[in-house]
N, C-alpha and C positions, 0 to 999 in steps of 0.2 A: 504494500500500500504506500502511496506517495503521501508522506506525513505533512509535507508543506501544502499540498492540495487539500488534505483533510483539514488543516488549520485554517486555510483560506475559506473553505466551505463552511466551517463552524462559525467563523467571524461574520461572513455574509449572511448566514442563516439567522444569527442574532439580530443583525441590523435590519434585514428585510422582514423578519418575524415581528419586530417592533412596529415597522410601518404597517404591516398587514393587520396586526392586533389593534392599532389605532383606528384603521379603517373599519374593522369589525365593530369596534365600540361606537364609532360615529353612526354606523348603519343601525346598530341596536337602539341607540338613543333616539335617533330621528324616527325610526319606525314605531317604537313603543310610545313615544310622546305624541306622535302624529295620530295614532289610533286612540289612545286614551283621552287626549285633549280634543279630538275631533278636528284637528288642523289639517286641511287638505294639502296645503303647501308642504308641510313637514312630511306627510305621507308620500308626496310626489318626490321630494328629495330622498326619502328613504328607499323608494324604488330605484332611483338613480344610483344610490350607493350600493344597492344589491347587485346591480349590473357591474359596478366597479369591483365589488367583492369577488364576483365570478371570474373576471378577467385579470385582476391584479396578480394572483399567484403565477400565472403564465408569463406575465410581463416581467415579474421579479426574477423568475427562472431564466428568462432570456437575458436580462441585465447581468445576472450572475455570470453567465457564459461570456458576455461581452467584456467583462473585467479581467478575464484570464488572458494569458499570452496566446498568441496565434497558434502555437504548436501544442498547447496543452491538451491532453486527452482527459475527458471526464468520464470514468467508468459509470455504468448504471448504478452500481452500489453506492458510490460517492454522491451521485446525483440524487438518488433516493434519500440518502442520509441528509443531504442539504435540505430537501423539501420537507422531510419528516420533522427535522429540527425547526425549520422556519414555521411550520404549522403549529408545532408544540409551543414555541415561544409566543406566537400570536394568540393561541388559546389561553395561555397563562395571563397575558396582558388583558385580553377580553374578559377573562374570568374575574380578575381583580376589579375591573370597572363595573361588571355586572353585580358583583357582590356589594360594592359600595352603593350602587343604584337601589338594589332591593332592600339593603339594610337601612339606609338613611333617607332615601327620597321617595321610593314607591309606596311603602307602607300598605301593600295589598291592593293598590288601585288598579293595577293591570289585570289581575285575576278577577276583581270585582267587575271591571268593564266587560270582560269576555263573558262572565256569568250573566250580566244584564243583556248582552247581545244575544246569547243563546236562549234566554228566557223570554225574549220579546215575542209578541204574537206574530209579527211578520216572519221571523225566523222559523217559528213552529209551522206556520202555513207553508213556507217554502219547502221545508223538510217533508211535510206530509204530501205535498204535491209530487215530489220525486220518489216518495215511498221509502224514505230513509230515516224514519223516526227512531229506529234502534241506534243509528249512528249518532243522532242528536243526544239520546240518553247516555250513550257511552262518553260523548264529549263532555256532557255536564258532570258525569261521575269523575272523569279524569281531572276536570277543573276543581271539583270539590276536594280531591286528593291534593292537588297543587296548592290550594288555599291553606291546607293544614301544614305545608312544609315551611321550614324556617328559611331565611334568606340564604344561609350557607347550603342547605339542601337544594334549593332552587339553582344556585350557582353551580354546584357540583353536577346537577342534572344537565344544565346547559353546557358545562365544560365537557362532559362525556359526549354530548351530541356534537359539539364542535370537533372533538377528536375523531369521532366516527366519520364525519364528513371529510375531515382532513385525511384520514386513512384512505378513503375512496379517491380523493383528488390527488394524493401524493404520487401515484404511479404516472398518470398522464402529465403532471407537472414535471416529474423527474425526467420524462422523455424529452421535454423541452430543454432541461438543464444538461442532459446527457450529450456528450460530444465525442464522436469517434476521433481517432488520431488525425489531426490536421497538420501534421508535420510536412510542410511544403518544401523542405530542404532537398529531399531526393528528386522531387519534380523539378525544382529550380536548377539543381545540378545537371539533370538530364537536358533541360532546356538550354542551359549555357553551353554544354558540350555540343549540342546540335547546332547552336548558332556559331560557335567557334570553329567547328569542323563541318562545314556544309559539304554534302556529297554531290 
Protein backbone atom coordinates (compact mmCIF):
# COMPACT_ATOMS: atom_id res chain seq x y z
CA UNK A 1 0.00 0.00 0.00
CA UNK A 2 1.22 3.48 -0.84
CA UNK A 3 1.26 5.12 2.62
CA UNK A 4 1.70 8.60 1.21
CA UNK A 5 -1.43 8.14 -0.93
CA UNK A 6 -3.23 6.73 2.12
CA UNK A 7 -2.25 9.81 4.17
CA UNK A 8 -3.34 12.19 1.39
CA UNK A 9 -6.65 10.32 1.04
CA UNK A 10 -7.23 10.46 4.80
CA UNK A 11 -6.56 14.20 4.90
CA UNK A 12 -8.81 14.92 1.92
CA UNK A 13 -11.56 12.72 3.37
CA UNK A 14 -11.55 14.83 6.55
CA UNK A 15 -11.63 18.11 4.63
CA UNK A 16 -14.30 17.01 2.14
CA UNK A 17 -16.29 15.17 4.82
CA UNK A 18 -16.51 18.44 6.74
CA UNK A 19 -17.81 20.24 3.65
CA UNK A 20 -20.32 17.46 2.97
CA UNK A 21 -21.47 17.38 6.61
CA UNK A 22 -22.11 21.13 6.60
CA UNK A 23 -24.16 20.78 3.41
CA UNK A 24 -26.16 17.93 5.00
CA UNK A 25 -26.82 20.13 8.02
CA UNK A 26 -27.96 23.08 5.92
CA UNK A 27 -30.28 20.75 4.00
CA UNK A 28 -31.68 19.28 7.21
CA UNK A 29 -32.31 22.68 8.80
CA UNK A 30 -33.92 24.24 5.72
CA UNK A 31 -36.16 21.22 5.04
CA UNK A 32 -37.34 20.71 8.62
CA UNK A 33 -37.85 24.42 9.34
CA UNK A 34 -39.59 24.92 5.99
CA UNK A 35 -42.07 22.11 6.72
CA UNK A 36 -42.66 22.87 10.39
CA UNK A 37 -42.89 26.64 9.82
CA UNK A 38 -44.90 26.34 6.63
CA UNK A 39 -42.35 28.45 4.77
CA UNK A 40 -42.56 27.63 1.06
CA UNK A 41 -39.32 29.49 0.26
CA UNK A 42 -37.36 27.47 2.81
CA UNK A 43 -38.89 24.26 1.45
CA UNK A 44 -37.81 25.29 -2.05
CA UNK A 45 -34.28 25.97 -0.82
CA UNK A 46 -34.36 22.60 0.96
CA UNK A 47 -35.20 20.80 -2.28
CA UNK A 48 -32.35 22.61 -3.99
CA UNK A 49 -29.96 21.56 -1.24
CA UNK A 50 -31.18 17.96 -1.62
CA UNK A 51 -30.06 18.07 -5.23
CA UNK A 52 -26.69 19.45 -4.14
CA UNK A 53 -26.42 16.67 -1.53
CA UNK A 54 -26.90 14.06 -4.25
CA UNK A 55 -24.24 15.53 -6.56
CA UNK A 56 -21.68 16.86 -4.07
CA UNK A 57 -20.02 13.50 -3.14
CA UNK A 58 -19.31 12.81 -6.82
CA UNK A 59 -17.91 16.31 -7.30
CA UNK A 60 -15.69 15.96 -4.20
CA UNK A 61 -14.41 12.58 -5.43
CA UNK A 62 -13.53 14.19 -8.75
CA UNK A 63 -11.79 17.07 -6.94
CA UNK A 64 -9.82 14.58 -4.85
CA UNK A 65 -8.55 12.93 -8.00
CA UNK A 66 -7.61 16.30 -9.53
CA UNK A 67 -5.37 17.15 -6.57
CA UNK A 68 -3.17 14.11 -7.12
CA UNK A 69 -0.15 14.03 -9.40
CA UNK A 70 -0.77 13.13 -13.02
CA UNK A 71 0.87 9.70 -12.72
CA UNK A 72 -0.66 8.69 -9.40
CA UNK A 73 -2.72 5.54 -9.43
CA UNK A 74 -5.66 5.34 -7.03
CA UNK A 75 -6.58 1.70 -6.39
CA UNK A 76 -10.23 0.93 -5.77
CA UNK A 77 -9.48 0.02 -2.14
CA UNK A 78 -7.97 3.48 -1.44
CA UNK A 79 -10.77 5.19 -3.38
CA UNK A 80 -13.39 3.32 -1.34
CA UNK A 81 -11.55 4.12 1.90
CA UNK A 82 -11.51 7.81 0.93
CA UNK A 83 -15.26 7.87 0.22
CA UNK A 84 -16.15 5.80 3.30
CA UNK A 85 -14.16 8.11 5.58
CA UNK A 86 -15.57 11.20 3.85
CA UNK A 87 -19.14 9.98 4.45
CA UNK A 88 -18.30 8.94 8.03
CA UNK A 89 -16.95 12.40 8.91
CA UNK A 90 -19.95 14.02 7.22
CA UNK A 91 -22.33 11.80 9.22
CA UNK A 92 -20.59 12.73 12.50
CA UNK A 93 -20.78 16.47 11.76
CA UNK A 94 -24.43 16.19 10.69
CA UNK A 95 -25.18 14.07 13.77
CA UNK A 96 -23.77 16.66 16.16
CA UNK A 97 -25.82 19.41 14.50
CA UNK A 98 -28.99 17.30 14.52
CA UNK A 99 -28.53 16.47 18.20
CA UNK A 100 -28.17 20.16 19.07
CA UNK A 101 -31.29 20.90 16.99
CA UNK A 102 -33.44 18.26 18.69
CA UNK A 103 -32.07 18.95 22.17
CA UNK A 104 -32.23 22.75 22.28
CA UNK A 105 -34.41 24.03 19.45
CA UNK A 106 -37.04 21.57 18.26
CA UNK A 107 -38.60 20.40 21.57
CA UNK A 108 -40.81 17.90 19.69
CA UNK A 109 -42.26 20.39 17.18
CA UNK A 110 -41.25 18.36 14.11
CA UNK A 111 -42.92 15.14 15.29
CA UNK A 112 -45.99 17.10 16.40
CA UNK A 113 -46.22 18.73 12.96
CA UNK A 114 -46.13 15.37 11.18
CA UNK A 115 -48.70 13.93 13.62
CA UNK A 116 -51.06 16.83 12.87
CA UNK A 117 -50.49 16.35 9.15
CA UNK A 118 -51.29 12.62 9.31
CA UNK A 119 -54.32 13.25 11.52
CA UNK A 120 -55.88 15.87 9.27
CA UNK A 121 -59.17 14.93 7.50
CA UNK A 122 -57.66 15.75 4.11
CA UNK A 123 -54.81 13.28 4.61
CA UNK A 124 -57.20 10.58 5.83
CA UNK A 125 -59.43 11.15 2.79
CA UNK A 126 -56.48 10.86 0.41
CA UNK A 127 -55.25 7.64 2.00
CA UNK A 128 -58.77 6.18 1.89
CA UNK A 129 -59.09 7.16 -1.76
CA UNK A 130 -55.99 5.16 -2.72
CA UNK A 131 -56.84 2.32 -0.31
CA UNK A 132 -53.82 2.75 1.94
CA UNK A 133 -55.39 3.31 5.36
CA UNK A 134 -53.18 0.57 6.84
CA UNK A 135 -50.07 2.52 5.73
CA UNK A 136 -51.49 5.64 7.37
CA UNK A 137 -51.94 3.75 10.65
CA UNK A 138 -48.42 2.35 10.47
CA UNK A 139 -47.05 5.86 9.87
CA UNK A 140 -48.95 7.20 12.88
CA UNK A 141 -47.67 4.35 15.02
CA UNK A 142 -44.08 5.00 13.90
CA UNK A 143 -44.47 8.71 14.70
CA UNK A 144 -45.85 7.89 18.15
CA UNK A 145 -42.75 5.78 18.78
CA UNK A 146 -40.54 8.61 17.50
CA UNK A 147 -42.24 11.05 19.87
CA UNK A 148 -41.20 8.88 22.81
CA UNK A 149 -37.52 8.92 21.82
CA UNK A 150 -35.00 11.24 23.43
CA UNK A 151 -33.02 13.72 21.27
CA UNK A 152 -30.00 11.42 21.52
CA UNK A 153 -32.03 8.41 20.32
CA UNK A 154 -33.45 10.44 17.42
CA UNK A 155 -29.95 11.57 16.47
CA UNK A 156 -28.56 8.03 16.62
CA UNK A 157 -31.44 6.88 14.41
CA UNK A 158 -30.67 9.59 11.84
CA UNK A 159 -26.94 8.82 12.13
CA UNK A 160 -27.59 5.15 11.33
CA UNK A 161 -29.75 6.16 8.34
CA UNK A 162 -27.01 8.50 7.08
CA UNK A 163 -24.42 5.73 7.38
CA UNK A 164 -26.67 3.27 5.52
CA UNK A 165 -27.19 5.72 2.64
CA UNK A 166 -23.45 6.50 2.68
CA UNK A 167 -22.64 2.79 2.44
CA UNK A 168 -24.83 2.50 -0.66
CA UNK A 169 -23.32 5.63 -2.24
CA UNK A 170 -19.71 4.89 -1.34
CA UNK A 171 -19.17 2.38 -4.17
CA UNK A 172 -20.31 4.59 -7.10
CA UNK A 173 -18.53 7.59 -5.57
CA UNK A 174 -15.37 5.49 -5.15
CA UNK A 175 -15.56 4.64 -8.85
CA UNK A 176 -15.26 8.37 -9.58
CA UNK A 177 -12.28 8.68 -7.19
CA UNK A 178 -10.63 5.52 -8.59
CA UNK A 179 -7.95 6.09 -11.19
CA UNK A 180 -6.01 3.53 -13.12
CA UNK A 181 -2.34 4.14 -13.72
CA UNK A 182 -1.97 7.26 -15.79
CA UNK A 183 1.78 7.20 -15.93
CA UNK A 184 2.31 8.87 -19.27
CA UNK A 185 6.12 8.50 -19.19
CA UNK A 186 6.28 5.29 -21.28
CA UNK A 187 3.89 6.81 -23.80
CA UNK A 188 5.87 10.08 -23.87
CA UNK A 189 9.17 8.19 -24.30
CA UNK A 190 7.76 6.16 -27.16
CA UNK A 191 6.44 9.33 -28.80
CA UNK A 192 9.83 11.06 -28.41
CA UNK A 193 11.65 8.06 -29.89
CA UNK A 194 9.26 8.05 -32.81
CA UNK A 195 9.76 11.79 -33.41
CA UNK A 196 13.54 11.55 -33.07
CA UNK A 197 13.87 8.50 -35.27
CA UNK A 198 11.35 8.88 -38.08
CA UNK A 199 11.35 5.91 -40.43
